[in-house]
N, C-alpha and C positions, 0 to 999 in steps of 0.2 A: 627491446624498445631502442628506439634510435637515439644516435650519438650527435654531440654537438655540431658535428659535419654533415650530417645526412637530414634531408628533408622529408616528412613525413607526408605526401602527398594525399593520403586518404583523409589523415585529420585537415591539410591544408585546405580539402576541399569541401568543407564543412565549417570552418571559423566564421566564414562571413555570414552565416545563418544565425549567429548567435545574435539575440534579444529580437529576434524574428518569430512570428508564428510557424508552427507546424505545418506543411503544405501550403497550397493555395485555395484549398476551398471554404476557408474562413471559419466562423466559431462552430461547433459541432451541437445540434440539436437533440435534445434528450427523446426519443424514440416513444415514449410515452409521460406523464404526467406521474407526480411520486403519487403511487395509491397503495391503498393497504394489500392487496394480493400480493406485491412484491414484498412489501414489509413484511406478510404474515410469513412468506416464503422464507424470509432472510431468518428470521426469529427462531421458526422451528429449526432451519438448516444447523445453528449456533446454539440452539436452546439456550437463545437469551430470554427469562423473562421478566426483565424490566415491563411493568405494567402501563409503562406511559406509552408503548408503542401498539396497543391494541384495544386497551380499556381507557375509553372515553372520562368516565369520571374520574379514574387515577392521573390521568392526563391533566387534567382539570384543577385536579388538587394539589399537583405539582406546579401551578402558575402557569401551563398553557394555555391556549384558548381550545385545544382538543388534542386528539391524537397527533403524534409526532413521528418523523421517521427517525432509526437509528443513525445516529450522525455519521458514523464510521461506512454507511453506504453512501456516501456522497458521491464517488467517482461510478458506482455503479450506473446512477440514473442517466448518465450519457455515453454508455458503453454501445458501441455500434451494433446493431443487427448484423449478426454474422452470416458470411456463405460459406457454409461446412465445407465446400468440395473446394479442394485446393489449401486450407485453412495450416495444414501442416507444411505444406510447399513456401508458405508465405510468413513462415515463423509463428504462427498463431495469430498474426493481423485477422480482426475480423471481417475484415474486404481490402480489396486492393487500395492502397493508398495513393490518392493523388497527389500531384506538384510533388515538388522537391521536398524530402523528409530524410532526414540524418540518419533514421533507422532503417529503411531500405540502401540508403546507398551504402552503410555498412554492409547490410547482408549481401548487395549484389558484389562486394569485394571478398567477400568469403567468412565475414565475422555474423553468421546467421545464428550462433548460439544469442539467446536471453537471458539474463537472470537479474530480477529486480533485488535492488542493493538497499535502499533506502526510501521512506516516503514520510515526510511531515504535512500532515492535516491541520487545518484551521478550520473554524466553525465561528462564522460570524451570526449566523443563527441555526436553529433547528428548522428542517423542513416538515411540511405539513402536506398532506395528501391535496393534490389540485396545484400544487408548483410543478410548473415546466422549467428545467432547466436548459442553460447553453454552457459549453465549456469551450474554452480556448487556451491552447499551451502556446508557451513561447521558449524557446531553446535557450537554457541559460549557461553551459558548457560542454564541452567534450574535453576530457583530459588525454593527456601524451598517452600512447600506446604503452598499455601493461600486460604485464604477464602473472597471471593467478594459476592456481592450481587446477584450471579450467581450461586455460588456454592464453593465447595472446589476443588483445582487445582494449577495449576503451569504455570508460565510465563516461554515461551520457545523461546530461542532468535537464529536467524543464521543468517550468512551472506553469500548472495550469488552475486559472481564475473560472470560477462557477459563478453564474447570475440568473436571476428570476428573469419572470417574464417582463418587467419594468426595467430591466438592466442592473439591477442592483446585485452586488457582489453578495452572496449568500457563504463561500466559503474558499479555500485554494489550497493547493497541495504541490509539494514541492516532490518533484519523483526522479529516481535514479535507478538507471539498469547498467549491468556488462554486457556490451555487446561483445561476442568473442568468437574464433575459429574453433571448433570443437577439435580434440586430439591434438591443440599445438602446445600443449603446457609444457614447461620446460625448455622451448626452443631459441628463447632468449629472455637476457633480463633477468631482475630478482623477484622470485616468488613473493606474492602477497601472503600474508601469515595466515590471514582469513578470520584474525580475533578483531572481536570489534572494540571499535576506539573507546579510549576511557574518556567516562563522563565527569562533566564539570565537576571539582569539589563543591561539596555543600554540606552545612550541617544538619543530619537528620533530626527529625523531631522524637524519633525514639517510636511510632507509631508502624508497625508492621502489619501489610495486609495478610488477611488468611490464605496460606497457599492452596495451588488449585491444579490436579492434575488431570490433563487430558487425555483422554484414551483415542489416539490417533487411528483412526482405521482410515481404508480405501473410501468408504462409505463418507466418511468424516470429510476428507479432502475433497470428493467429486460433490458433495452437496454443497460446500462453502463456493467452489468454482461455478456450479450452477445457478446458487443465489445470488451471487455478483455478476453473473452474465459474462463468464471469462471463460471462453472456448479454447484459450491456448491448449495443444494438446500435451505439455509435460505436466499439466493438472490431472489427466485422466487418462494417460496411455503410458504404461509402464515402459515399453521398447523405445517409445519417441523419446522419453527423458532419458532412459540409458545413453541414446545415440547421443544426446547432449552432453553427457559426463556426469548424469545424477546417479547416485545409487537406486531409485525409485521413483515412480511421477511424485509429486511434493505440491504441498498446500502454496495457494496463492497468496501474495502480498494482501488483497483485500479481504481474505477470510482472516490472515493473523491481525491484520489490523481490527476485525469484528470481534476476535476474540480478546486482544489485549482493552479494548472497549467494555466489553462484556465482564471480564476480571474486575476492572477497576468499577463499574457501576454495579456490580453484585456488591460490590465491599460498601459505596460509597451512598447508596440508595437512590430512589426514584428523582429525588428532588434536587441531587448533584446535576450541573451542566458540563458536558465536555467541552473544553473550548480548543486544547489541540491535543494531538497525538503523534509522536516523533517517532518512528522505528528505525532501527539498523539491523539489518537481516544477516544472520551468519549462518548457521549451519542449516540445510533443508530441512525441513517437517516432512517426513515421509511414514509410512505406513507402518505398524509396529512398534514405534519409538515414541514411548509416553512423552508427553510435552507438558514440564513442571513449572509452574507460575510460580513468580514469589514478587512482592513488593513491600516498599516503603516510603513513607512520606518525608522528601527530603527538606520541605520547606513550606509555611504557611504565611500569607500577605494576607492582613484582616483591612478591610476596607468599610466604607459606612453601609454599603448595600449589602456586605456578607465577606467571603474569605476566598482567597484563590489557594488550592494546594497543588502543589507539583511534587506527583508520586515516580518515583522510578522503579521501573520492573525490570524482571528477567524472564525468557521463557527458555529454558534448556531440556535437550533429550540428550541421548547417549553419545550422539556426535559433536557436543557442546551447545553455546548458546543459537539458539533458533532466532532469538530477536531479543533486543535492549532497546532500552530507552527511555522516553519518559511521558508523562500524561499530565495535562491541566484541567483540574476541575474547578469551576465556581459553585460555590455552597451559597444560599439566600443566608441576611441577617434572621437570627432568630432571636 
């Protein structure tokens, strides 16, 4: 970490981009409309059997106009079509990023490792087949240089807004990654403990969700990465992942979000609407390490049209907490 008398030229070269869109190409258009084959691929990969995703009658019975897409797929729809050649050298980017971009700038300075640390998804409405999305990311912040167990680097945070063909917002995502120099751990500063931040204190209702154990295999990890259209090598190539400082290839955050959504809606039922999923990542989710999900209802807010419940969850393996956070669901009035 730099001292007060030092200037971090790498960070200084990025600060003027805060509040501005990534690159210069403008909003990203989804390569395809929301469609049933991709929905089916997702629910099969994650074994999510919520009937509203594939059963027209069940979706209508739950108050929708027809089949809807799993909300946790939001980012998946605008993932770019990949150019596989050279993807490892690009740090997992689907294609060459055009324009000035903090991620590519950091990679050019030697901070080639990428680890997702936080995701906060908000859903304005569920998507339906035929929706065509656009996304636009805006840089929110870049931290001072840090040192964690992975190495020296920066936490980069951006917010992406997703809009439909009419330009109306359908959801948004705050996303934070750690861009680091592999092999530089312990070279300066104080190491991050890697422990999740303390959750806000709230009075639990006493309602606990049934625990769920996910048998994490290589197939589970790769299936989730493909279903979310994420071809970053750390999610399918063990050697590449180990070169980045990970113990093995590991689950991507889109898949983690999907399993969190599945865990809560398996308990809440098809009538519940996901409004928000906030996840903080910790230990990697790797093959051979069972992921144990637990949860409890922290709070309930009763409204004329129903009630909103906030669920606190944790997904833990032998390394420690993989994902912790909260999920907000809305239930209709009965």
